[in-house]
N, C-alpha and C positions, 0 to 999 in steps of 0.2 A: 834455480839457475843450473844446478848440477844435472837435473833431468834434461834440460834443453841441450846441454853440451853432449850428453849421451845420444840424444836423438840425432843431432847433426853428424855424429860419428857413424851412424848406421849406414850400411851399404844397401843399395836398392836390391830388392828380391829378384830372383830370376823371372818371376811373373811380371814385375814392374818393367824389367828390361825388355821382355817380349812385347808388352803393351807399347812401350815407347818406340820399339822397332816397327810396329804395325801402323803407327801414325802416318797418314798419307797414302797407305796402301789401299787398293780396291779389293772388294770381295773377301774381307777378313772377318771371321766370326769374332764378335766383340763380347767378351765375358766380364767386362769391367763393372757394370752396374745392372742390376735387375736380371731379367730373363734374357738369355742370348737371343740373337736375331733369327731364331727358328723356334717353332712351337714345341715346347716340352710335352712329351706324351702324357695323356690324361692320367694313366696309372701312376706315373712318377709324381705328378703334381699332388694327387690325392694322398699318396703314401707320404709325401713330405709334410703335409699339414697334419695328418694323423700321427706321424712319428714325432713331430714337434710336441704335440700334446702328451704323448707317452713319455718322451724324454723329460718334459717338465715334471710329470708325475714322479719320475724316478729320482730327480735331483733336488727338487724344492722340498726342504725338510719340514713342511707344515701342512695343515689342512688347506691352506690357501693354494699351495701347489696342486693338491689333489683336485680342488674345485676348479681352478683355472684350466688344468689339463682336461678335466671332464667336459668343461665348456667348449674348449677348442676341438676336442674330438667330436662332440655332438654337432658343433657348428660346421666342421669339415664334412660330416655326413650330408648336410644340406647342400653342399657344393658339388656333390658327386655328379659327374657327367657334364659339369660346366667348364667351358673353355676360357671364360673371362669372368672377372668379378665386376659387375656393374651395380647400379643402385638396388635392383631387386635381389641379386645374389648376396649383397652385403647385408641387406635387411634380413634375408633368410638365415645367413650366418649368425647374426645377432640373436635371432629367435632360438636357433639351435644352441647357441652359447648359453643363453639364459636357461633353456630347458635342461641342458647338461648339468648346470650348477644346481638347479632345483632338484633334479633327480638324485644326484650324488650326495648333495648336502642335506637332503630331506628337510629343506627349509621352505619357507613361504614368504611372500612379500610382507614386510612389517616385522620380521624376526631380527632385524638389524644385522644384515649380512651383505656380502657383495651383491646378492640378488637385488637389494634395494636400490642399487644404481644401474645394474645391467638390465633388469626387467623393464623399467620405464624407458630406457634407451631403445630396447628392442621394439616396444610398443610404438614409440614415437617414430622410429625408422619406418615401420610398416605403414603408419598413418601418413607419413610424408610422401610415400609412393603415390597416393591418390591426388596429391596436389599438382595442378598444372605447373610445368616448369621444374618439377623435381629432378634432381641430379644426384650423382654419387656424393658430390660435395655437400649438397643440402641435406642428404640423408645422414651423413656422418655428423654434420653440424647440429642437427636437432637431437641426434643420439647423445652427443656430448653435453648439450644443454640440459637435457632431461636427466642424464646421469648425475650432473652437478646438482640438480634439484634433489635427486634421490639421496645424494651424500648429505646435503643439508638436512633433509628430513630425518636422517638417522640420529641426529643430535637429540631428538625428542622421543626416540624409541627405547624400549627396555630390551637389553640384550637377552637372547635366549641361548646362544651357543658360545663356547670358548671362554677365554680368560675374562672377557668383558662381562659375561654372565656372573662370574664369581665376584667381580668388583663393580657391581651395578652402580653404586653411588659415584664412583670415579668416572664412569662412562657417561653419566648425565651431562648433556651440553657439549659433548665431544663427538665429532663425526666418527663413524665406524671405519676402522682401518681397511677392512675388506671392501667396503663400498668405495673407499678412496682408491684402492688398487684397481677396481673395475673401471673407475673414471680415468685413471692413468693409462690403462690399456687402450681405452677408446680415444684418449687424446693422442696416444702414439699412432693409432690408425689415422686420425685426422691429420697429424703432421705429415704422414706419408702421402695421404691422398692429396693434400694441399700442395705438394711439391710439383 
């Protein structure tokens, strides 16, 4: 209850005030959600994705941050020169994402890592492209489904890296946390795409 009272006491920000003033006006650039109503230059879009990967690498205090950021950076390279992300581009991003993790982590499928959820998702997304009626929504859905299966499969794998490799007996029957993180990332993409 104390938090709710503090929230109700907050004053609207200047940005909120500007937004409210613009309601009903014509020809106003809207920065409220997503990309503004003009095309952001390609070099800025590319830099934003690359920079997000680099920032993640610098602030996430574990191997997972390094692997995720490496995946994002490699995935971003696959989007170079693209103006929009459709089904093909998203599948390309996932392939790059998996490649980045594999290169940086020096891991392979079956090592019980994030790759065990992300790689099957990437393969499934590429396969979905050949299906009649494939869409961005169907590509992300099959990716999430296959990532979930990959997570389940890690329960029966012997860990090769990290703390799980030290505590192999405790890891048996438990899904790999890295694979779960990969699934969560894909579910986040799915939630955004489904909106």
